[in-house]
N, C-alpha and C positions, 0 to 999 in steps of 0.2 A: 411557479416548474408547471407544465401543461403535460400533455401524454405525449411522444412522440406519434403519427399513424406511420402507418408498416405500410413497403419503408418509403421513409419519409428524403426529401431532396430537393425539400422545398426553402433550399440557403436563407431568400429574404424574411421568411419568419423566425428559422431557427438562429441568425444568429445578430446581432446588433450590431454590427461592424461589414463591410465591403471581403465577399469573396468571389477569388478571379480561379476559376477552373478553364483546363485547357490538356490537350491528350499530351501524354510522356509515352513517345513510341519504345522507349527504350524497356519500360518496365513492362508496359500493356497495360497500368493504370494507366488516371488522369495526377497529375499535378494541381494540388489545393494547396492554395495560398491564404494564413490569416494575419491576422495584426492583432497585437494584446501589446497595451498602454497600461503599465504600468503604474496607478493613480490615489494616488486617497478617495477614501468615497464615505460622507458620514450617513451610517446605519444602525439603524433603531431593533435594538431587541429587546424584554424585558423591560417593557420602559426605562431605559437604559440606551442613548445616542453616542454616538462615536465617530471619529476617524480611524480608517484603518485599513489598506494594503490591501486593493484588489485588482481584477482583470476588467480591462475596462466596465470600470464602475459596478462591476455585476457581482453580487455577495451568493451563491457560491460561484465562479467564472464560468465561462463565456464554455457550452459545448463544442467539440466537437466532434465530426463523423462523415468518416471515410470508409477505401472496403479494401479489402485486401488484397495488395500491389499497387493502393495507390502510395504516393509521393506528396509527402507535407512541409512546406515550407513555410516558417510560422518567423514572422520577425517579432523580438520581444523588443520595444521601448522604456528606459526606466526612467519615471515623473516623480522615484519620487526618495528620500534622504535613506534607506536603505540600502545596498548590495541586493543585487537580488542574483539567481537562477530557474531551471525551470527545469522539471524534471518530468520523462515522459515514459511513466511507472509500469511495467513491465514489457514494454515495446523493444523489442531483444537490438533496434541497435549496429546488424549488423555492420563491422567495416565504420563504421559511426559514430563512432566513441563521443567524439566532442559533439553531440548534439544530446550528448546523455542528461550531465545537467548539474551533478552534484557539487556545492561549489569545490573546490582547493582539489580535486579529484579528476575531473573530468575537461577540467576550464576554472579560468577567473571568473569572478559573480562577473556580471555587470553594474559598471557603475551609474552612481545622478548619471542622467542626462545622456545617458549612450545606448546604443544596440544592438544586438545580435541578431540573427537569423540560426533558427536550428531549421535544420535542412536532414532528414531522413526519407524514406522507404522502407511500410508496412511490408514486410518480405517472412508471407506464410503462417501468418498470425490473425481471427479474426477471434470476434466479440467481445468485450468490455474493459474498459483498460482505465485511467486514468492521471492526471496530472498533475501536477502540484510545485510547490519552491520547493525547492533544497538546502536552504539555508540555514541556520541559526529555527525558528521558531514560526517564520514567516507562514510555513503550510496552512496553517492557524486559519490565514484567511484567504489564503491562494490555490486555490484548487477547486478543478474539474473535471466533466466529464470526456473519458473518447470512447465513441461506437466505433466500433469493425466491423460492417456488415461482411459479407461475404464475397464473394465476385459476383458479377452482375448471373444471372441465368443459373448458380450454385443453390437450393434450396437449405435451409436450418437440417440438423436431423433430426428434425422433435416436429408439434403439428407446426401449420405457420399461427402466427398469433395477427392476433386484429388487431391489439396501438401494442406500444410500449412506451416504459417510463423509466427514467434513469431516475433510485433510486437512494443519494449520495450521503451519509454520515458524515458531519461534522461536529464539533467543539465549539462554545461562546465564552468567551469572556468578559466582564464589563471591564476587568481593567486592559491594560497591551498588553500580547502574551509576549515580547519580547523582553518586558522590565519586570515581567513574572518572572523567565528562565533568565536574564541578567543575574536577580538575590538571590535564588537561587543557587546560580556560579558562585556567586561571589560569598557568601554565607555558609557552603556547603552541604545546604541540607536538602530538602525535598520541595520541590516546586508548589506553590498557590495552585490547587483543582481549578477546574474549569466551572462558571454556572451553571450552566445546562448544555446538554446532547441537542443535535439538528437535527430535522431533514430537510433537506436541498434548505438548509440556509433557517428554519422556522425552524424551531422550539416545542410548537404546543401547546397544547390548550393545561399540562397539568403545572405547568409553570407555572406560577404568581406573574400575575399582566402578562401576560401572552395569549391570550385565547383569541383572538384576533391573527394573531404571528403562526398559523395555524394551515403544515401542509394538505391539501385534501384531495386525493384521488375519485374521479369519478369516471365509472363503470358501467355497463349494461349487462342483462341479468343473458347468460349463455353465452359471453362469450370467453374468449383464452388470450391472456394478456403476459409480456414477456415485458419484466421488472427487472434493471439492472441494481444489480446492487451495491456502492462503491460506501468502503469504507475508510473516511479521508478523516476520521479523527484522528487528535495527536495522541493518547496514552491511553486510549482505552479499547480492547475486547469488543463485541456485545453483542445480546440475543437480541433476536429480532421476530415478532413474529404479527399474523396478521388478527384475528377475532374470525372462531367460525368457520375460518376457510383455512388449508389445503396447497401447500404451495410443491412445486414439480422445479426439484433443482437437475437444472441442463447443463449447468457450464462454471468453471472454478478457473478464474483469472486467465479468461481467454483463450481455455481450453475444452472439448464439448467435454465429458462426462457421461459416465452413466445414469439414464434419469431414476434419482428415484424419491418420496413425497414425506413431508416431512411438515410438522407444527409448526417450529422453530428452525431457523440460522442459526451458525454461529458464525460472526465474520472480525476479522482481526482487524487490525488497519496495516492496511498496504493490502490487501487480499477485497477481489471482485466475486462475487452468484451471483449470477443470472437466472432467475423462477418464472416459472409459468405459472400465474396465476388465472386457476378455472373460476370467473363468475357463479355465482347460484340462477339454474337455469331460472326460476320467476322473480321480479320485483319484489325481496325480502318487506317487508319493511319497521325497518332497523337499516340505525347505520351500526359501522366497525372500527375499534380502532384502530391504526397500526402503534406497537410501540417498541423502541429500542431500551436495553438498559446494559449494563456492565459483567459481562465475567470476571469474577478479579480474583486474585493466585495470591498475593503477595500482599506484607505488613505495612504497602503503602496507603497513602492517603488517595483514594478516586469518588471520586462525584457519585454519590449515590443518588443516582436521580435517572428518572423519564421519560426520555423524547416524545410523541404523541403525532401522528398525523393519522385523519379521518379519512375510509373506504366508503366513500358515499356511493351510494345507485342513481342513477338518473333519475327519475319520478317516470311513469308513466302519466299521474295525474297532478295537474298545476293545483287540484286543491290539497295536496297532501304538503305539509307544509314541517318544517324536519327537525323543528325544533321539539316536537308533538312527536319522535319517534324512537324506542328505546337506543339506549348507547352499547354496544355491547362491549367490552375489555380482555386482551388477550392471557395468557397464564401464561406467565415467561416461567422459566428457568432460577431455580434460585446463585444467587451471586458468584456462591464460588461449586457452584453441578456441575466436576470437574469429571463427572460416571458422563453429562449429556453432554460436553466438550471432546470424550473420545470414540462416543460415539457416534455423534455426530463423524467426525472430522473419519473415523473407518467406514463409514459408506462410502467417501468420495473416490470412484475409482478411475479409469482412463476409458474412454471406450473402444481401443485398441480392438479398431476391424481394418478391413484396405484401406476406404478412402481414410483413417484419421485413428492408423500406426501410434500405437503405444513403443518409440526407436530409446528401450530401456538400457543404458552402455551394459553388458552380459559381464565382457572381461572389466575389470579395473587396473587399471596402472599406473596409480597412485590413492593413499589408506588416508583418509584425515580422523582427526578426533580432534574438538575443538571443545573445552567448558565457554559455556557464557552467562552470565550474571553478577550478581553487586561485589563493591568492594571499596575501601577507604582510597583515601590520600589524604597522608599528612596535613593537617594544616599549615596554612601559611602565615606569612607576616606574622605571626605571634599574634593574629588574631585570637579567638575564642570561636572555632568552626559549627556545625548544626548538627553535620551527622553523625555518625553512630559513636560515641566517645569519649566529642569533641576534638574527629576527623573530618573530612570532606568527604560527600561521599562520589562514590567513581563507579566502572563497570569497565568489563572487560571482556575480550573470546582469550584463550589461553595465557588467563593474566598480563595480556597488551591490553595495555588502554589506551586507544588509539590516537594520538594525537595532529589533529590536521598540520597537514605544512603552510606556508605563506607563498607556495607556488602550485599550480593544477597539478597531479605528480606525468596524467597522460603527456604534461607538454616535455613535461624532466625527461620522460624515458623517449621520447619523441626524439628530442634534441642531444640524448644521449647522453643528459644528465641529471638521471636517477639519483644517482650514490653523493647528488649537493644534497636531496632534498629529505632520503628516506633510503633503507637499509634490507636488500631481498633474500631477510629468514627469520622471518615471522613461524615461529617453533610449529611444523606438524601435531603433534601435540605437545600435554601438558607435563610443561618441566621435571615438575615434582608431582607424579600421582599421588591422589588421596581418595579419599570417603566424599565421594562427593555429592551427596545426597546422605551421605548421614551426621554424625556430628560435625557440624563444620568445626574447621582448622582454628589457635586459636591468631595466629598471623591474617588481619583480613586485608594487608595492604596487595595494591598492585604497582608490575612496570608501566611505562610507561615509554610510548616511544612512537614512529613511525616505519613499519614492519612491512612489506612483501611477502606472499605467492607469486613467486615465478612459476608458471606455467608454459613447457613447450607449446606448441598447437598438436591440436588435436588430441590429445590427452585427456582418459576418459579417467572419470575423477570420485571418489564416494569419498562422502561426507556422513560423518558423526556427531552432531554436534547437541551435548549434555548440556543440563541445568545445574549450577549448583544452588545449595543452600548455604551457602555462604552467610549471608545476610538471610535466610530465609527463602525457599524457595519459591518461585516462579512463575507462569509462562512467556519465555520470551517469542513474538514472530521477528521471523528474521530472511530480509529480504533481500536475495542478491539481484543484482545488476546485471544487464548485457544476456543474459541463459534465462530459459526454462528451467527448471530438475524434475526429474521424478523422487514422489517417497517413496520409498521401499520400505518404509518399516519406522516402527516409533514401540518405546513402551517405560517401563516408570522402572523410577532406581536405578541404580546403575546397569553403562550399554558393559556385556557379557559376548567380546569377540569370540570368544569359542560354542554356542550354546545360541543367539538372538539371529548372527545372519540366516540361520537353517531356514528361518519364517520368516526372509523378505519377500517382498512380491516383489518378482521381475516382470511379471505378466502381463497389466492392466492398474496399474499403480498411477493417484493421478500426480498430471505433471503439474507444478503453477512456478509462481515467482513469491510467494513469499508462505512461509510455513510456521503453524505456533512450534516452539520444542514445549510438550509439556511438561508444565512443576516438576519439577522432580520427577523426570523425567526423560526422555531422548529422544531424538527422531534423526532418521538415517536419508540421507539426499545422495542420487547421481545426476553427472550431468558430463558432455562432452565439451571437452574449452575447446568452441572452436570459432572464437570468435578472435582475436587481435586485440587487444588494448587495456586499459588497466578499468579496472569494476569492481565499485564498495558493494561491498555487505553489510550491512547494518539491520542492528534490532528495530522494529518500525513504533515501538514503544519513541515515541523524539526524546520524552528523558533520558532516556537510556541511551541513546544515538547521543546529545550532551555529556551524557558523562563518562564515557568512550568505546560504550560497545560496539566497537566496530571493525572493520579491516578494509584488507583489503587484496584481489586478486591482477597480476601481471601477468595476462598469457600474452606468448612473443607471435610473431607475423612466423604465419607458411612458408612454406619454399614459390608457392605459384601464386604469380597475379592479384589474383582472388581471394589470397587468403595472410592477403597484408593491409593491411590501417591505412586509411585515405587519406591524404596530406588536407595539414588541418586548412581550413577554412578562412578567408585574408579579416576576417570581422571579426575573432575570434580574443574574445576579449583579453586586455593585460591586466600582473596582478598592480 
């Protein structure tokens, strides 16, 4: 994947399929049409060739480029045996929940030989997001960048970059990831870990049989580049650094932040971070590795390996041979460096200026306290399970391990049939309080169900998410669909409702769509429930989502016409 010139709308060069653009008077932007063919493609990495599910035969998938205010119309055609859905991660989907994509939440999946058109408008958002499959573990290979440029004539609130480049982190399995999670669900144990991490689909030179599969970012001296970082990995938070270079963070989850310099980025699955890279003023007689490896807090197995790409200065002389140049490697934090993780996240602040205000809800209508963490289910069918003490691994929010229905929740809500597939009694706090981060209770069993939180339109919400140490404390990146939220506080140990709110930042907290609940700690977020529909919230570590660490919010229609969910499209897939 090359470097994007700025700004680039050379669509034939960017995309390997037809794109039609025509004005859309209603929104003031344009309508951009895309065609996604879900198909099998043979891909070779680590000297291992496998047939895998892709979009348009590309891995990673095609890049979507639009501007704030544009409408996107994306036809997805399924040619593979798996059911499929696509989620446009971080897009607000104002009144267009039908286009959000999580299977059995906002839509039934697209079945083999069927198609579905995702139709939505980008309202009040600009920056980097990404799209990915949202059913089982298919997002391991089905993902790609979303680049949302500002409206025409509106500059970035930072140095105009010379060029831009997406840097998307992923994972590679030599096995079929669908078989990996199927085996884990059947045995009740933890899934096998991936064989490599990837940058733009390439594992890089630090893995065996992978030197030729290395992403190279070619740069010129004395220039500023905008790197759009995306963590599309399934199960690992990542540290990222470029040897001998400083990065300036300017955006998180498609929201501008107060710029700050750092040598290393921490990015969880589901998060995006834009950074400015200022290259050295003169040609350096060296090449530089950019590397990423996991930040690990739990007790589970993980892929303790490092993905690398190469930052290469374009030589002013043809006679210089790159193979003779010294190669510098960055120094990444220790695998369990929670101190770095905490300091990094504490630096993230909204711009909170007149042009980009931080509209933090100052008053709260409803308070929620959710525990998040791992637990167990009893072993089924008299078999021997590989989870703790012969049980099956489970995960839960407030001790409810979410069971996906067989009919989409949004469809049931729209048709007035919610009571047939879910119940509106998701607990607003743990039914049995305990010392969440202390000595774990003897009983690690979870309950199972399809329960929703029901919110009237325009309810202001404060949610405390508390990690638990039941099967070991661990960081959990929680993603909320349909909304951005403000991260007003975080800390370690048990949340103290009498002391901790006094330290909340209600002035310039970072605004995002995915936040890491600290290992052995808590995070506080606020958002305004101004988007009618059913909205998924889940851990973006895919193994935890598979085990049930997920739930859903139902936001009711408001009274005004523009506060109501739009009708479903005629081609909405059927279950």
